[in-house]
N, C-alpha and C positions, 0 to 999 in steps of 0.2 A: 770842449767835448771830451768824453771819456769812452774808450773802447774796452769792453769787457769780453774776454774770450772764455768760453766754457769748454774745458778740456777733460778728457778721461783717458786713462791708460788702456782700459779695456771697454768693450761695448757692454751694454746691459746695466750701466751704472745709473740710468735715469737722467743722463745729461741733457738730452734734447727736451724732455718734459720740464726739467728744472729751468733750462735756459728760456723757454717760452714763457713760463710762469713768472720768472724774475723780470723779463722784458715787459710783460703785460702789467706787472705791478708797478714798474717804474713809470708806465704811461697812464696810470690811474688818475682820474680827474674828479671822482666822487667816492665817498665811503661806500663800500659794498662788500658783503660777505666777509672774506678774510682781510680786505683792505680797510684798515682802521682809519688812517688819515691818507688822503690822496697825495701821491708824490709828484704828479703833474709835470712830467718831463716829456720832451719830444724824442721819441725812441725809434730807431731802426733796428731790425733784426736780420742778420745775414746767415743763410744756410751754407756754410763752407764744407759740409760733409758731402762733397760733390759726387762721390762714388757710391754713397749710401744715403741718398737724400730722403728726408722724412719730416723736416720741421713743419712743413705745410699741413701734415696730418694732425698735428696738435691743435691747429686752428680750424679743424673740421673741413679742410679742403681735400677732396678726393684726388687720387693720382690721375685719374682720367681727365680731371678738370684743367690740369696744367700741362699735360703731355704735349699738346699742340700749341701752347702759348709761347710766344717769342720772348726773347730777352731774359732768359733764366741766367743764373750765375754762371752756368757752364757756357752759355752763349757769350756772355761778357768776357770770359777768360779765353775764348777761342776765336773771337771775331774783333773787328775794328770798331767797336761801339765806344763812343765817348762816355765818360762818367755821367755827365749831365743827361745824355740820352738814356742811359741805363736807368737812372733814377726816374726819369719821366715815363719810360715805357716798360721797364722791367720790374716795377714795384707793385705791391698789392697793399693798398691802405685799407683802413677799417671801412671806408665807404664802398670799396669794391664789391661787386656781386659775389665774388668768390669767398668773401668774408661773412656772408649772410648767416651761415650756420654758427659761427663764432659770435657774431653780434647778437643774434636772437636767442640762442639756446644757452649761452654762457653768461648772459647778463651784461655783455660788454657794450651794448648799444648806447647806453647813457653814461656808463661808468668809465669807459676807456676813451682816450683822446682820438679824435677823428684822424689825426695825422700819424697815428701808429702805423709803421710801414714794415712790410716783410719783403725781403729779397729772397726768392725761392730758388732752389735747385730742383731739376727734374729727376724723377725716379726712373732713370734709364740705365740699368745695370750693364747693358751691352755697349754703352758709350765709354771709351777709354781714351785718355790722352796723358802724356807725360807732363808732370808739373815742373815748370821751369822758373828760373829767377825772375823773368819778366812778368810772370803771373803775380808775383808778390808786388812788383812795381805798379801794375795796373790796379790791383786791389787797393794799394796805398793811395792811388789817385782817386779811387771811389770814396775812400775814407775822407780825403781832403775835401771832396765835393760835398759830402754829407755835412762836414763841419761848416763849409761855406753856406750851406742851406740851413744853418742854425739848429741842427740836431744836437740834443744834449748827450745822448748815449747811443752807442752802437753795441748791440749784443751779438756776438758771433757764436754760433753753434758749430764748433770745430769737429774734426773727425777723431775717432779713437786712435790711440797709439802715438808713436813718434815718427810718423811718416811725413812726407814733404809738406802736404797741406796743413797738417797739424802744427808743424814748425812755423809755417807762414802765419797762421792764425795767432800764434803766441807772439811772434815778432811784431805783428800789427797792433798788439794790445797795450793798454795802460794797466790793466788789472787781469789776473788769471784766476779763475775758479777751477779747482781740481776735484772732480767728483769721483767717488769710489764707493763700492759696496764693502761691507765688513766681511770679506772673504779673504783667504790667503792670497789668491792670485791678484785680486784687486789691490790689496794693501801692499804686497811686496812690490808690484810694478809701480804703484803710485809713489811709494817711498823712494824707489830707485830714481825716478824722474826728479823728485823733490831734491834729493841729495846731489844729483847731477847739476841742477840749477844752482845750488849752494856752492858747489865746487867752482863752477864757472864764475860766480860772483867773487869768490875769494881770489881768483886768478886775474882779477881786474875787469871782469865783465859787469854789466849793469843788472842788478837784481830787481825785477819787476815785483810789485806787490802781488803775492800769490797766496791763496787761501785753500786749505784742505776742507772739503765738505763731505762728510759721510752721507750716503743716501740709503733709502729703503731700510732705515733703522727700525728694527722690530719694536713694537710697543709692549714692553715687558715691565715697565715701572709699576709700583704699587698703586698709583693713582690713575693708571690708564684705563682700567676697567674693560680691557679687551680680552685678555687671556685669564683663565682661572688657574689657580695653583695646582689643581688636580687634573688639569687637561693633559691628555697624552702628548708627550714631547715638550711640555712647557719647561721643565727643568733643564733639558738638553739645550733648548733654544736660549734660555737665560744664561746658561753656562757659556755657550759659544759666543753670545753677544758680549760677554764680559772678558772671556779668555783670549779670543783672537787678537783684539787690539793690543792687549798686554804682551802676549807671547811674540807677536810680530815685531815689536819695537815701536809701534805707532804711538802708544801712550807716552813713551819717553821722548820721542821726537817732538810730539806736540808740546810737551812740557818745556822743551828747550826752545821752542819757537813760538811761545805764547803771544808775543807781540808781532808775530809775522805770520808764517804759514798756519800756525795752530790757533790763530786769533778766534775764529768762530767756534771751534770745538771747546776751547778753554772757557768760553762764555756760554756753554751749554746749547750751542746752535748747531743743528744738523737738519736733515730732511727725513722725517719719519715715514714709515711705510703707510701708504694711503689705503684706507679701507674702501675708498671709492674707485680708485684706478684699477687695481688688481689686473694688471696687464694692459689696461687701456692707456691711451695717450691723449690728454686734453688739458686745457687751461682750467684750473680749479678756482683761482683767486676771486673771480667775480660771481661764482655760481652760488646763489642764495639757497638753493635746494640742498646743498651739502655743507651748510654753515656748521662750523665746528670741526671740519676735517683737519687733522693735525698737519698733514703735508701742506695743505693750502696756506695755513698760518705760517708754516716754516718758510715757504717761498716768499711771502710778503715780508716777513721779518728780515730775511736776508737782503732783499731788495732795499728795504728801508735803511738797513745798516750800511749797505754799499753807498747809498746816496749821501749818507752822513760822512763816511770815510773818504769818499772820492767824488766830491761835488764838482760838476762840470764848470 
């Protein structure tokens, strides 16, 4: 089994939507829309952004639908629930009534495996508790139980920043995806975290496979057919898209780590701006109505490459 943690230094990177689409792609069982060849893995997804929960929304599950439901990830962290009981009572599979919107509207009913499983966190901003070392231990026990139940991948939607739960999510993982927008704050912060991990590895620590993934990349290439050369702001957009990665040092860092953190970027892989989402949050990879959406193809392509690089 492989644990993939989705990390971002700042919020607004599109991390949660990317994590959900990558997880759904890994669980594909038939070709559909952006899914060229099904990957057909047994996948669990954990929402560990416990203080800003939202992964369930990407699967068309309303906040009200899970507020009174027992055995959320927060319940698991703060009660004496066994990992087996959490999996049995705190999971939402594709067959669950709460997944009906995702099943029916996103084309997942036939194309995603029935055992695709979501472990949700509740959107309760008033609930606070201090993250402790034992929380990492019991999450690790949950990971071990998922492995015992023959899951192939666990995809973790972590929290933004370098706070306690974000650190735990990274320590639990086998692979880390670092999502960032091409803005100064996102790039500066992400590069700082990447360099910190490099330094720890050089001092004798273990360097996990980590990959930088730009998100919401504007479609400004000559073949994209989205923006016209004479459109207001086009030249400024094109200039910023090219200048910020270079001036920030991102390009040189990627070149130095082409076989590591920069792997996806040096192979021309990123997540382009979706003309469908535009602020929305949903799984795109199964939706035949938006066939050809660039972001949907990017999500699937990344999942497919991850399955090749890190086969369970």
